[in-house]
N, C-alpha and C positions, 0 to 999 in steps of 0.2 A: 341558665348559659351554659353551653358546651364547653369543657377544658380544653384546651387549647393540646395538642401534641408537644412534647418537649424536642430536641434535636435527636437524643437517643431513640427515640421511639417512631421515627420516619423512618420507613423502609429504604433500604439502597434502592438507588435509581439511576439508571444512566453509566453504569459504571461496569466495570471488568472487576470484579471483585474475588478473584484469584488469577495467580500464572498460570499462561497456556489457554487461557478460554477465548482468546481473540481468535485464533482459528476456526470456531465455532461460528463465526459470523461471517457469514458472506455478503462483503460489502460492495461487489463490483457491480451490483446494479445501479450504483449511486453515478456510475460514469456518464459523461455526456462525449467525453472523450478518450481511446484508448493509444497506448504507445506501440509502436512498431518499429521493431529494430532490423537494419539493414545487415545483416552476419557479414557481407563483403568489406563493409568499411569497419566494422567493431573490431577494436586493438586488446579487448579484455583488459580493460583497465579498471573496473570493477566498481567505476564510481557511481553509476547508477545502483548500485547492490548497497553501497554504504549509505547513499542519501535516501533513497527509498524509506517513508515512514511506515510503508505498510508491509516491510519484508516481502516484496511482490516480483522482485526479479528473482529468475531461477538460475543458481550457479550449481554448476556437476565440472569436475576437476580443473577446477582454477576458470573455468570460462563462462561467459554469459550464455545462456543455452535460451532465453525468453523470459515471459513475464506468466505469473499466477493471475489471470484473470477473473479468478473467483474472490480475491480479496483487493486487486487493484482499481484505487478508487478514480484514477485517472488525470490526478493532480499536475501532472507534467514535470516535476522534477527531476526525474529522469533524463528526460529530454533537453531540459534548461541545463543539467551540470555536465552531460555529455562533451567531452573534450574534441571529439571527432564529428558531431553532430549525426550520428548512424540512428539516433532514435526519433522519429517523427512523431506527433500526435496525430492521429486520425479520427475523425468525427464516428460516434456509434454508428 
């Protein structure tokens, strides 16, 4: 009978094993819907940036500039949290 591996011998799988490696994984292809912002309605409260689990909201000089679609998974949190509803989720 073959000896089973202990927990210390099992290779790491499905984990980001060190800081900063998440940028290497372009997860945007997982999306079904993508966020689209109407800049004319945006008040730059940055709630979308605060709540985005993927850090996909691009902010420059304190203003929301758009989205990093290579990493955005299309969860819709940004659209649901926006107080002025300037972000809409559109089908890819």
